[in-house]
PDB file of N, H, CA, C and O in Angstrom:
ATOM      1  N   UNK A   1      52.965  24.212  -1.592  1.00  0.00           N
ATOM      2  CA  UNK A   1      52.882  22.828  -1.503  1.00  0.00           C
ATOM      3  C   UNK A   1      53.091  22.200  -2.852  1.00  0.00           C
ATOM      4  O   UNK A   1      52.430  22.624  -3.800  1.00  0.00           O
ATOM      5  N   UNK A   2      53.949  21.232  -3.018  1.00  0.00           N
ATOM      6  H   UNK A   2      54.486  20.888  -2.248  1.00  0.00           H
ATOM      7  CA  UNK A   2      54.056  20.633  -4.298  1.00  0.00           C
ATOM      8  C   UNK A   2      53.329  19.272  -4.296  1.00  0.00           C
ATOM      9  O   UNK A   2      53.522  18.447  -3.403  1.00  0.00           O
ATOM     10  N   UNK A   3      52.477  19.067  -5.338  1.00  0.00           N
ATOM     11  H   UNK A   3      52.320  19.737  -6.063  1.00  0.00           H
ATOM     12  CA  UNK A   3      51.747  17.775  -5.402  1.00  0.00           C
ATOM     13  C   UNK A   3      52.535  16.772  -6.197  1.00  0.00           C
ATOM     14  O   UNK A   3      52.901  17.053  -7.338  1.00  0.00           O
ATOM     15  N   UNK A   4      52.808  15.632  -5.650  1.00  0.00           N
ATOM     16  H   UNK A   4      52.512  15.404  -4.723  1.00  0.00           H
ATOM     17  CA  UNK A   4      53.612  14.664  -6.405  1.00  0.00           C
ATOM     18  C   UNK A   4      52.780  14.106  -7.622  1.00  0.00           C
ATOM     19  O   UNK A   4      51.550  14.119  -7.592  1.00  0.00           O
ATOM     20  N   UNK A   5      53.452  13.643  -8.630  1.00  0.00           N
ATOM     21  H   UNK A   5      54.452  13.632  -8.654  1.00  0.00           H
ATOM     22  CA  UNK A   5      52.733  13.140  -9.824  1.00  0.00           C
ATOM     23  C   UNK A   5      52.105  11.736  -9.348  1.00  0.00           C
ATOM     24  O   UNK A   5      51.020  11.366  -9.794  1.00  0.00           O
ATOM     25  N   UNK A   6      52.786  11.029  -8.488  1.00  0.00           N
ATOM     26  H   UNK A   6      53.668  11.330  -8.126  1.00  0.00           H
ATOM     27  CA  UNK A   6      52.193   9.764  -8.006  1.00  0.00           C
ATOM     28  C   UNK A   6      52.810   9.682  -6.569  1.00  0.00           C
ATOM     29  O   UNK A   6      53.881  10.211  -6.274  1.00  0.00           O
ATOM     30  N   UNK A   7      52.053   8.991  -5.737  1.00  0.00           N
ATOM     31  H   UNK A   7      51.183   8.562  -5.977  1.00  0.00           H
ATOM     32  CA  UNK A   7      52.594   8.780  -4.374  1.00  0.00           C
ATOM     33  C   UNK A   7      52.201   7.306  -3.958  1.00  0.00           C
ATOM     34  O   UNK A   7      51.256   6.698  -4.460  1.00  0.00           O
ATOM     35  N   UNK A   8      53.002   6.826  -3.022  1.00  0.00           N
ATOM     36  H   UNK A   8      53.770   7.320  -2.614  1.00  0.00           H
ATOM     37  CA  UNK A   8      52.816   5.476  -2.536  1.00  0.00           C
ATOM     38  C   UNK A   8      52.197   5.533  -1.069  1.00  0.00           C
ATOM     39  O   UNK A   8      52.607   6.305  -0.202  1.00  0.00           O
ATOM     40  N   UNK A   9      51.231   4.684  -0.911  1.00  0.00           N
ATOM     41  H   UNK A   9      50.898   4.057  -1.615  1.00  0.00           H
ATOM     42  CA  UNK A   9      50.657   4.633   0.410  1.00  0.00           C
ATOM     43  C   UNK A   9      51.400   3.597   1.149  1.00  0.00           C
ATOM     44  O   UNK A   9      52.144   2.801   0.576  1.00  0.00           O
ATOM     45  N   UNK A  10      51.189   3.609   2.492  1.00  0.00           N
ATOM     46  H   UNK A  10      50.585   4.256   2.957  1.00  0.00           H
ATOM     47  CA  UNK A  10      51.969   2.611   3.307  1.00  0.00           C
ATOM     48  C   UNK A  10      51.806   1.158   2.883  1.00  0.00           C
ATOM     49  O   UNK A  10      52.707   0.363   3.153  1.00  0.00           O
ATOM     50  N   UNK A  11      50.725   0.765   2.241  1.00  0.00           N
ATOM     51  H   UNK A  11      49.994   1.410   2.022  1.00  0.00           H
ATOM     52  CA  UNK A  11      50.562  -0.620   1.791  1.00  0.00           C
ATOM     53  C   UNK A  11      51.073  -0.822   0.428  1.00  0.00           C
ATOM     54  O   UNK A  11      50.870  -1.900  -0.131  1.00  0.00           O
ATOM     55  N   UNK A  12      51.782   0.216  -0.209  1.00  0.00           N
ATOM     56  H   UNK A  12      51.947   1.091   0.245  1.00  0.00           H
ATOM     57  CA  UNK A  12      52.472   0.054  -1.395  1.00  0.00           C
ATOM     58  C   UNK A  12      51.683   0.337  -2.693  1.00  0.00           C
ATOM     59  O   UNK A  12      52.217   0.194  -3.793  1.00  0.00           O
ATOM     60  N   UNK A  13      50.462   0.723  -2.553  1.00  0.00           N
ATOM     61  H   UNK A  13      50.028   0.840  -1.660  1.00  0.00           H
ATOM     62  CA  UNK A  13      49.676   1.073  -3.783  1.00  0.00           C
ATOM     63  C   UNK A  13      50.046   2.457  -4.287  1.00  0.00           C
ATOM     64  O   UNK A  13      50.183   3.373  -3.476  1.00  0.00           O
ATOM     65  N   UNK A  14      50.213   2.650  -5.584  1.00  0.00           N
ATOM     66  H   UNK A  14      50.102   1.906  -6.243  1.00  0.00           H
ATOM     67  CA  UNK A  14      50.526   3.856  -6.202  1.00  0.00           C
ATOM     68  C   UNK A  14      49.321   4.561  -6.655  1.00  0.00           C
ATOM     69  O   UNK A  14      48.481   3.981  -7.343  1.00  0.00           O
ATOM     70  N   UNK A  15      49.194   5.866  -6.277  1.00  0.00           N
ATOM     71  H   UNK A  15      49.877   6.337  -5.718  1.00  0.00           H
ATOM     72  CA  UNK A  15      48.058   6.680  -6.625  1.00  0.00           C
ATOM     73  C   UNK A  15      48.575   7.874  -7.524  1.00  0.00           C
ATOM     74  O   UNK A  15      49.691   8.352  -7.324  1.00  0.00           O
ATOM     75  N   UNK A  16      47.766   8.329  -8.485  1.00  0.00           N
ATOM     76  H   UNK A  16      46.859   7.940  -8.647  1.00  0.00           H
ATOM     77  CA  UNK A  16      48.119   9.449  -9.311  1.00  0.00           C
ATOM     78  C   UNK A  16      47.201  10.566  -8.994  1.00  0.00           C
ATOM     79  O   UNK A  16      46.080  10.290  -8.568  1.00  0.00           O
ATOM     80  N   UNK A  17      47.549  11.769  -9.154  1.00  0.00           N
ATOM     81  H   UNK A  17      48.460  11.994  -9.501  1.00  0.00           H
ATOM     82  CA  UNK A  17      46.833  12.950  -8.777  1.00  0.00           C
ATOM     83  C   UNK A  17      46.110  13.584  -9.971  1.00  0.00           C
ATOM     84  O   UNK A  17      46.739  13.777 -11.010  1.00  0.00           O
ATOM     85  N   UNK A  18      44.828  13.914  -9.870  1.00  0.00           N
ATOM     86  H   UNK A  18      44.316  13.757  -9.025  1.00  0.00           H
ATOM     87  CA  UNK A  18      44.093  14.543 -10.888  1.00  0.00           C
ATOM     88  C   UNK A  18      43.315  15.733 -10.322  1.00  0.00           C
ATOM     89  O   UNK A  18      42.953  15.764  -9.146  1.00  0.00           O
ATOM     90  N   UNK A  19      43.067  16.722 -11.210  1.00  0.00           N
ATOM     91  H   UNK A  19      43.361  16.697 -12.165  1.00  0.00           H
ATOM     92  CA  UNK A  19      42.338  17.942 -10.766  1.00  0.00           C
ATOM     93  C   UNK A  19      40.956  17.966 -11.457  1.00  0.00           C
ATOM     94  O   UNK A  19      40.799  17.667 -12.641  1.00  0.00           O
ATOM     95  N   UNK A  20      39.989  18.337 -10.638  1.00  0.00           N
ATOM     96  H   UNK A  20      40.117  18.580  -9.677  1.00  0.00           H
ATOM     97  CA  UNK A  20      38.616  18.536 -11.169  1.00  0.00           C
ATOM     98  C   UNK A  20      38.518  20.016 -11.642  1.00  0.00           C
ATOM     99  O   UNK A  20      39.082  20.920 -11.026  1.00  0.00           O
ATOM    100  N   UNK A  21      37.771  20.226 -12.772  1.00  0.00           N
ATOM    101  H   UNK A  21      37.312  19.491 -13.272  1.00  0.00           H
ATOM    102  CA  UNK A  21      37.578  21.523 -13.248  1.00  0.00           C
ATOM    103  C   UNK A  21      36.395  22.091 -12.441  1.00  0.00           C
ATOM    104  O   UNK A  21      35.519  21.337 -12.016  1.00  0.00           O
ATOM    105  N   UNK A  22      36.370  23.397 -12.234  1.00  0.00           N
ATOM    106  H   UNK A  22      37.081  24.009 -12.580  1.00  0.00           H
ATOM    107  CA  UNK A  22      35.236  23.966 -11.577  1.00  0.00           C
ATOM    108  C   UNK A  22      35.618  25.178 -10.709  1.00  0.00           C
ATOM    109  O   UNK A  22      36.750  25.225 -10.226  1.00  0.00           O
ATOM    110  N   UNK A  23      34.748  26.134 -10.494  1.00  0.00           N
ATOM    111  H   UNK A  23      33.829  26.096 -10.886  1.00  0.00           H
ATOM    112  CA  UNK A  23      35.140  27.264  -9.720  1.00  0.00           C
ATOM    113  C   UNK A  23      34.145  27.623  -8.598  1.00  0.00           C
ATOM    114  O   UNK A  23      34.210  28.705  -8.014  1.00  0.00           O
ATOM    115  N   UNK A  24      33.198  26.661  -8.308  1.00  0.00           N
ATOM    116  H   UNK A  24      33.145  25.782  -8.783  1.00  0.00           H
ATOM    117  CA  UNK A  24      32.142  26.848  -7.353  1.00  0.00           C
ATOM    118  C   UNK A  24      31.184  27.922  -7.546  1.00  0.00           C
ATOM    119  O   UNK A  24      30.452  28.238  -6.609  1.00  0.00           O
ATOM    120  N   UNK A  25      31.111  28.543  -8.717  1.00  0.00           N
ATOM    121  H   UNK A  25      31.706  28.286  -9.479  1.00  0.00           H
ATOM    122  CA  UNK A  25      30.152  29.607  -9.034  1.00  0.00           C
ATOM    123  C   UNK A  25      28.852  28.866  -9.321  1.00  0.00           C
ATOM    124  O   UNK A  25      28.796  28.048 -10.239  1.00  0.00           O
ATOM    125  N   UNK A  26      27.798  29.147  -8.539  1.00  0.00           N
ATOM    126  H   UNK A  26      27.843  29.812  -7.793  1.00  0.00           H
ATOM    127  CA  UNK A  26      26.560  28.439  -8.763  1.00  0.00           C
ATOM    128  C   UNK A  26      26.020  28.519 -10.223  1.00  0.00           C
ATOM    129  O   UNK A  26      25.335  27.606 -10.685  1.00  0.00           O
ATOM    130  N   UNK A  27      26.348  29.642 -10.944  1.00  0.00           N
ATOM    131  H   UNK A  27      26.904  30.384 -10.568  1.00  0.00           H
ATOM    132  CA  UNK A  27      25.781  29.791 -12.246  1.00  0.00           C
ATOM    133  C   UNK A  27      26.448  28.792 -13.210  1.00  0.00           C
ATOM    134  O   UNK A  27      25.893  28.569 -14.286  1.00  0.00           O
ATOM    135  N   UNK A  28      27.564  28.196 -12.904  1.00  0.00           N
ATOM    136  H   UNK A  28      28.015  28.377 -12.030  1.00  0.00           H
ATOM    137  CA  UNK A  28      28.217  27.243 -13.742  1.00  0.00           C
ATOM    138  C   UNK A  28      27.746  25.789 -13.579  1.00  0.00           C
ATOM    139  O   UNK A  28      28.106  24.923 -14.376  1.00  0.00           O
ATOM    140  N   UNK A  29      26.923  25.523 -12.522  1.00  0.00           N
ATOM    141  H   UNK A  29      26.630  26.226 -11.874  1.00  0.00           H
ATOM    142  CA  UNK A  29      26.528  24.111 -12.309  1.00  0.00           C
ATOM    143  C   UNK A  29      25.666  23.544 -13.462  1.00  0.00           C
ATOM    144  O   UNK A  29      25.891  22.419 -13.907  1.00  0.00           O
ATOM    145  N   UNK A  30      24.656  24.349 -13.953  1.00  0.00           N
ATOM    146  H   UNK A  30      24.473  25.264 -13.592  1.00  0.00           H
ATOM    147  CA  UNK A  30      23.822  23.657 -15.068  1.00  0.00           C
ATOM    148  C   UNK A  30      24.670  23.237 -16.269  1.00  0.00           C
ATOM    149  O   UNK A  30      24.437  22.167 -16.831  1.00  0.00           O
ATOM    150  N   UNK A  31      25.622  24.032 -16.664  1.00  0.00           N
ATOM    151  H   UNK A  31      25.812  24.901 -16.207  1.00  0.00           H
ATOM    152  CA  UNK A  31      26.429  23.647 -17.800  1.00  0.00           C
ATOM    153  C   UNK A  31      27.357  22.465 -17.408  1.00  0.00           C
ATOM    154  O   UNK A  31      27.562  21.560 -18.217  1.00  0.00           O
ATOM    155  N   UNK A  32      27.908  22.465 -16.199  1.00  0.00           N
ATOM    156  H   UNK A  32      27.742  23.199 -15.542  1.00  0.00           H
ATOM    157  CA  UNK A  32      28.650  21.306 -15.799  1.00  0.00           C
ATOM    158  C   UNK A  32      27.931  20.025 -15.683  1.00  0.00           C
ATOM    159  O   UNK A  32      28.516  18.960 -15.880  1.00  0.00           O
ATOM    160  N   UNK A  33      26.637  20.092 -15.358  1.00  0.00           N
ATOM    161  H   UNK A  33      26.161  20.957 -15.198  1.00  0.00           H
ATOM    162  CA  UNK A  33      25.824  18.902 -15.349  1.00  0.00           C
ATOM    163  C   UNK A  33      25.482  18.368 -16.747  1.00  0.00           C
ATOM    164  O   UNK A  33      25.406  17.158 -16.963  1.00  0.00           O
ATOM    165  N   UNK A  34      25.271  19.335 -17.725  1.00  0.00           N
ATOM    166  H   UNK A  34      25.333  20.317 -17.549  1.00  0.00           H
ATOM    167  CA  UNK A  34      24.946  19.002 -19.053  1.00  0.00           C
ATOM    168  C   UNK A  34      26.183  18.380 -19.701  1.00  0.00           C
ATOM    169  O   UNK A  34      26.062  17.352 -20.368  1.00  0.00           O
ATOM    170  N   UNK A  35      27.371  18.972 -19.525  1.00  0.00           N
ATOM    171  H   UNK A  35      27.469  19.807 -18.983  1.00  0.00           H
ATOM    172  CA  UNK A  35      28.620  18.430 -20.162  1.00  0.00           C
ATOM    173  C   UNK A  35      29.671  18.383 -19.225  1.00  0.00           C
ATOM    174  O   UNK A  35      30.410  19.366 -19.164  1.00  0.00           O
ATOM    175  N   UNK A  36      29.884  17.373 -18.447  1.00  0.00           N
ATOM    176  H   UNK A  36      29.284  16.574 -18.497  1.00  0.00           H
ATOM    177  CA  UNK A  36      30.869  17.269 -17.475  1.00  0.00           C
ATOM    178  C   UNK A  36      32.253  17.204 -18.025  1.00  0.00           C
ATOM    179  O   UNK A  36      32.426  16.613 -19.090  1.00  0.00           O
ATOM    180  N   UNK A  37      33.252  17.751 -17.403  1.00  0.00           N
ATOM    181  H   UNK A  37      33.112  18.231 -16.537  1.00  0.00           H
ATOM    182  CA  UNK A  37      34.588  17.779 -17.858  1.00  0.00           C
ATOM    183  C   UNK A  37      35.392  16.801 -16.989  1.00  0.00           C
ATOM    184  O   UNK A  37      35.418  16.990 -15.773  1.00  0.00           O
ATOM    185  N   UNK A  38      36.030  15.800 -17.522  1.00  0.00           N
ATOM    186  H   UNK A  38      36.009  15.647 -18.510  1.00  0.00           H
ATOM    187  CA  UNK A  38      36.798  14.781 -16.691  1.00  0.00           C
ATOM    188  C   UNK A  38      37.934  15.359 -16.020  1.00  0.00           C
ATOM    189  O   UNK A  38      38.530  16.292 -16.558  1.00  0.00           O
ATOM    190  N   UNK A  39      38.330  14.870 -14.810  1.00  0.00           N
ATOM    191  H   UNK A  39      37.846  14.111 -14.373  1.00  0.00           H
ATOM    192  CA  UNK A  39      39.565  15.317 -14.152  1.00  0.00           C
ATOM    193  C   UNK A  39      40.801  15.044 -15.064  1.00  0.00           C
ATOM    194  O   UNK A  39      40.857  14.056 -15.797  1.00  0.00           O
ATOM    195  N   UNK A  40      41.721  15.917 -14.980  1.00  0.00           N
ATOM    196  H   UNK A  40      41.675  16.719 -14.385  1.00  0.00           H
ATOM    197  CA  UNK A  40      42.977  15.775 -15.744  1.00  0.00           C
ATOM    198  C   UNK A  40      44.194  15.723 -14.814  1.00  0.00           C
ATOM    199  O   UNK A  40      44.162  16.260 -13.707  1.00  0.00           O
ATOM    200  N   UNK A  41      45.266  15.072 -15.277  1.00  0.00           N
ATOM    201  H   UNK A  41      45.293  14.636 -16.177  1.00  0.00           H
ATOM    202  CA  UNK A  41      46.433  14.836 -14.503  1.00  0.00           C
ATOM    203  C   UNK A  41      46.968  16.169 -13.985  1.00  0.00           C
ATOM    204  O   UNK A  41      47.063  17.131 -14.747  1.00  0.00           O
ATOM    205  N   UNK A  42      47.304  16.236 -12.755  1.00  0.00           N
ATOM    206  H   UNK A  42      47.227  15.455 -12.136  1.00  0.00           H
ATOM    207  CA  UNK A  42      47.804  17.401 -12.044  1.00  0.00           C
ATOM    208  C   UNK A  42      49.351  17.346 -12.046  1.00  0.00           C
ATOM    209  O   UNK A  42      49.972  16.387 -11.588  1.00  0.00           O
ATOM    210  N   UNK A  43      49.927  18.433 -12.587  1.00  0.00           N
ATOM    211  H   UNK A  43      49.422  19.212 -12.958  1.00  0.00           H
ATOM    212  CA  UNK A  43      51.479  18.500 -12.635  1.00  0.00           C
ATOM    213  C   UNK A  43      51.978  19.810 -12.092  1.00  0.00           C
ATOM    214  O   UNK A  43      53.145  20.155 -12.279  1.00  0.00           O
ATOM    215  N   UNK A  44      51.082  20.581 -11.396  1.00  0.00           N
ATOM    216  H   UNK A  44      50.134  20.301 -11.244  1.00  0.00           H
ATOM    217  CA  UNK A  44      51.568  21.865 -10.954  1.00  0.00           C
ATOM    218  C   UNK A  44      51.775  21.884  -9.460  1.00  0.00           C
ATOM    219  O   UNK A  44      51.773  20.847  -8.797  1.00  0.00           O
ATOM    220  N   UNK A  45      51.956  23.097  -8.938  1.00  0.00           N
ATOM    221  H   UNK A  45      51.958  23.939  -9.476  1.00  0.00           H
ATOM    222  CA  UNK A  45      52.080  23.333  -7.563  1.00  0.00           C
ATOM    223  C   UNK A  45      50.702  23.798  -7.045  1.00  0.00           C
ATOM    224  O   UNK A  45      49.916  24.412  -7.766  1.00  0.00           O
ATOM    225  N   UNK A  46      50.448  23.479  -5.772  1.00  0.00           N
ATOM    226  H   UNK A  46      51.085  22.980  -5.186  1.00  0.00           H
ATOM    227  CA  UNK A  46      49.154  23.904  -5.183  1.00  0.00           C
ATOM    228  C   UNK A  46      49.375  25.256  -4.683  1.00  0.00           C
ATOM    229  O   UNK A  46      49.922  25.464  -3.601  1.00  0.00           O
ATOM    230  N   UNK A  47      48.932  26.232  -5.503  1.00  0.00           N
ATOM    231  H   UNK A  47      48.487  26.064  -6.383  1.00  0.00           H
ATOM    232  CA  UNK A  47      49.104  27.653  -5.022  1.00  0.00           C
ATOM    233  C   UNK A  47      47.858  28.360  -4.648  1.00  0.00           C
ATOM    234  O   UNK A  47      47.851  29.483  -4.142  1.00  0.00           O
ATOM    235  N   UNK A  48      46.729  27.607  -4.937  1.00  0.00           N
ATOM    236  H   UNK A  48      46.735  26.695  -5.348  1.00  0.00           H
ATOM    237  CA  UNK A  48      45.399  28.109  -4.545  1.00  0.00           C
ATOM    238  C   UNK A  48      44.508  26.852  -4.292  1.00  0.00           C
ATOM    239  O   UNK A  48      44.887  25.716  -4.579  1.00  0.00           O
ATOM    240  N   UNK A  49      43.311  27.136  -3.739  1.00  0.00           N
ATOM    241  H   UNK A  49      43.004  28.059  -3.506  1.00  0.00           H
ATOM    242  CA  UNK A  49      42.449  26.011  -3.427  1.00  0.00           C
ATOM    243  C   UNK A  49      41.991  25.342  -4.748  1.00  0.00           C
ATOM    244  O   UNK A  49      41.630  26.028  -5.705  1.00  0.00           O
ATOM    245  N   UNK A  50      42.013  23.981  -4.780  1.00  0.00           N
ATOM    246  H   UNK A  50      42.306  23.423  -4.003  1.00  0.00           H
ATOM    247  CA  UNK A  50      41.554  23.310  -5.912  1.00  0.00           C
ATOM    248  C   UNK A  50      41.107  21.924  -5.449  1.00  0.00           C
ATOM    249  O   UNK A  50      41.482  21.465  -4.370  1.00  0.00           O
ATOM    250  N   UNK A  51      40.267  21.240  -6.320  1.00  0.00           N
ATOM    251  H   UNK A  51      39.963  21.613  -7.197  1.00  0.00           H
ATOM    252  CA  UNK A  51      39.808  19.947  -5.959  1.00  0.00           C
ATOM    253  C   UNK A  51      40.692  18.898  -6.633  1.00  0.00           C
ATOM    254  O   UNK A  51      40.859  18.901  -7.853  1.00  0.00           O
ATOM    255  N   UNK A  52      41.231  18.040  -5.855  1.00  0.00           N
ATOM    256  H   UNK A  52      41.095  18.038  -4.864  1.00  0.00           H
ATOM    257  CA  UNK A  52      42.103  16.953  -6.417  1.00  0.00           C
ATOM    258  C   UNK A  52      41.542  15.589  -5.995  1.00  0.00           C
ATOM    259  O   UNK A  52      40.883  15.422  -4.969  1.00  0.00           O
ATOM    260  N   UNK A  53      41.844  14.677  -6.831  1.00  0.00           N
ATOM    261  H   UNK A  53      42.379  14.813  -7.665  1.00  0.00           H
ATOM    262  CA  UNK A  53      41.375  13.281  -6.610  1.00  0.00           C
ATOM    263  C   UNK A  53      42.578  12.333  -6.819  1.00  0.00           C
ATOM    264  O   UNK A  53      43.428  12.581  -7.674  1.00  0.00           O
ATOM    265  N   UNK A  54      42.634  11.270  -6.043  1.00  0.00           N
ATOM    266  H   UNK A  54      41.944  11.069  -5.348  1.00  0.00           H
ATOM    267  CA  UNK A  54      43.736  10.309  -6.214  1.00  0.00           C
ATOM    268  C   UNK A  54      43.065   9.085  -6.878  1.00  0.00           C
ATOM    269  O   UNK A  54      41.951   8.683  -6.539  1.00  0.00           O
ATOM    270  N   UNK A  55      43.830   8.511  -7.862  1.00  0.00           N
ATOM    271  H   UNK A  55      44.734   8.838  -8.137  1.00  0.00           H
ATOM    272  CA  UNK A  55      43.307   7.380  -8.601  1.00  0.00           C
ATOM    273  C   UNK A  55      44.476   6.449  -8.813  1.00  0.00           C
ATOM    274  O   UNK A  55      45.630   6.876  -8.852  1.00  0.00           O
ATOM    275  N   UNK A  56      44.160   5.137  -8.955  1.00  0.00           N
ATOM    276  H   UNK A  56      43.222   4.790  -8.923  1.00  0.00           H
ATOM    277  CA  UNK A  56      45.207   4.185  -9.370  1.00  0.00           C
ATOM    278  C   UNK A  56      45.291   4.141 -10.808  1.00  0.00           C
ATOM    279  O   UNK A  56      46.227   3.516 -11.305  1.00  0.00           O
ATOM    280  N   UNK A  57      44.419   4.734 -11.574  1.00  0.00           N
ATOM    281  H   UNK A  57      43.658   5.242 -11.170  1.00  0.00           H
ATOM    282  CA  UNK A  57      44.480   4.781 -13.011  1.00  0.00           C
ATOM    283  C   UNK A  57      45.562   5.728 -13.479  1.00  0.00           C
ATOM    284  O   UNK A  57      45.575   6.885 -13.059  1.00  0.00           O
ATOM    285  N   UNK A  58      46.410   5.312 -14.276  1.00  0.00           N
ATOM    286  H   UNK A  58      46.398   4.372 -14.617  1.00  0.00           H
ATOM    287  CA  UNK A  58      47.573   6.134 -14.852  1.00  0.00           C
ATOM    288  C   UNK A  58      47.210   6.529 -16.314  1.00  0.00           C
ATOM    289  O   UNK A  58      47.442   5.811 -17.287  1.00  0.00           O
ATOM    290  N   UNK A  59      46.618   7.745 -16.357  1.00  0.00           N
ATOM    291  H   UNK A  59      46.430   8.328 -15.566  1.00  0.00           H
ATOM    292  CA  UNK A  59      46.160   8.329 -17.673  1.00  0.00           C
ATOM    293  C   UNK A  59      46.276   9.776 -17.637  1.00  0.00           C
ATOM    294  O   UNK A  59      46.495  10.331 -16.560  1.00  0.00           O
ATOM    295  N   UNK A  60      46.144  10.471 -18.758  1.00  0.00           N
ATOM    296  H   UNK A  60      45.966  10.021 -19.633  1.00  0.00           H
ATOM    297  CA  UNK A  60      46.199  11.924 -18.794  1.00  0.00           C
ATOM    298  C   UNK A  60      44.859  12.515 -18.281  1.00  0.00           C
ATOM    299  O   UNK A  60      44.858  13.615 -17.727  1.00  0.00           O
ATOM    300  N   UNK A  61      43.763  11.833 -18.449  1.00  0.00           N
ATOM    301  H   UNK A  61      43.763  10.940 -18.898  1.00  0.00           H
ATOM    302  CA  UNK A  61      42.517  12.275 -17.936  1.00  0.00           C
ATOM    303  C   UNK A  61      41.675  11.088 -17.505  1.00  0.00           C
ATOM    304  O   UNK A  61      41.813  10.000 -18.064  1.00  0.00           O
ATOM    305  N   UNK A  62      40.782  11.281 -16.497  1.00  0.00           N
ATOM    306  H   UNK A  62      40.670  12.164 -16.043  1.00  0.00           H
ATOM    307  CA  UNK A  62      39.964  10.168 -16.049  1.00  0.00           C
ATOM    308  C   UNK A  62      38.643  10.220 -16.838  1.00  0.00           C
ATOM    309  O   UNK A  62      38.218  11.322 -17.186  1.00  0.00           O
ATOM    310  N   UNK A  63      37.991   9.133 -17.130  1.00  0.00           N
ATOM    311  H   UNK A  63      38.337   8.238 -16.846  1.00  0.00           H
ATOM    312  CA  UNK A  63      36.739   9.080 -17.928  1.00  0.00           C
ATOM    313  C   UNK A  63      35.572   9.147 -16.982  1.00  0.00           C
ATOM    314  O   UNK A  63      34.421   9.118 -17.419  1.00  0.00           O
TER     315      UNK A  63
END
């Protein structure tokens, strides 16, 4: 499945796709809580499970 760089909803709003970092390993949670990594723009194909978020903000990474 190919994730579009941006997509329009039926009401015309444009959303951009971002990926969250993380691998669901419980050992990684303490470090992720101490120093969170912001979601970055997604430009790839969805070849494996990943966490994506849609945002109206058009940036390379979300704050």
